[in-house]
N, C-alpha and C positions, 0 to 999 in steps of 0.2 A: 897797167903795171909800170910802164915807162914813166908816167907822171909821178907815181909813188916813189920810184927809184930816184928820180930827180930831186924830189923833196927830201928823201933820206940823205942824199949826197950833200944837199945844202945844210941839212941839220948837222951832219958830221963836220962840215966846214966851220960852222958856228961853234960847235962844242970844242973843236980843236984850238980855238982862241982862248979857252979857259974862262969865259964869262959864265958865272953861275946862273942857271935858269931852270924853270920847271916847264916841262913839255905838257901841254894841255890837250884835251879833247881827242880828236881823231888820230893825230900822229902818235899820241901816247898809247892809244889802243893798238895802233898798227905795230908798234915795236914791242908790245907786251902780250897782247891777246891773240894775235893772228900769226900762224906759222908761215903763211905765204903773204908777202907784201902786196900782192895784187888783189887780195880779198876785200880790202876796205879802201875805196877810192878817196884820195885827198884832194881838197881844193885850196888848202893853205896850211901853214904851220902856225899854230897858236902857241906863243911863248909867254910865260909870266916871269918877270924879272923884278928884283927889288929896285926901288927908286934909286938907291945909291949906285946901281950897276947899269941903269938905263943908258946913260951917255956912252958907257963903254960898249954896250951891245950895239947901239946905233952906229958907233964908229966902226966896229967890226963889219956890220952889214954894208956900210958905205965902201969900206976897203975891198969888200968881196963883190962889189959891183951892183949892190942893191940901191935903188932910189926910193926915197920917201914920197908917197902920194901927197901932193900939196893940198888936196881936198879931203884927205883922211889921214891926219897926223898919226904916226905910229904904225902905219901900214907901209911895208916896203915890198918892192917888186924888182925882180931880175928876170927878164923875159917872162915866162909863164909862171914863175915861182913867186908865191906871195908869203910873206912873213908878217904876222901881226901879234 
């Protein structure tokens, strides 16, 4: 549950910056289908963003302390939190 709460906090940080995105896969289900955030373990946050907003999103992630994986472009990490 702590991991999921950490991911949800990161998601709120990203959303607060106003970059439009679509939440994909597990995290989307976590915030829509499950009453308890601990019921569906997350291993990352999958976001879809339009090409015109990609640089804006990566800028937000970097300002928020996320680093891009040089071996996997588009995958960002801050501690244990992954966003791709």
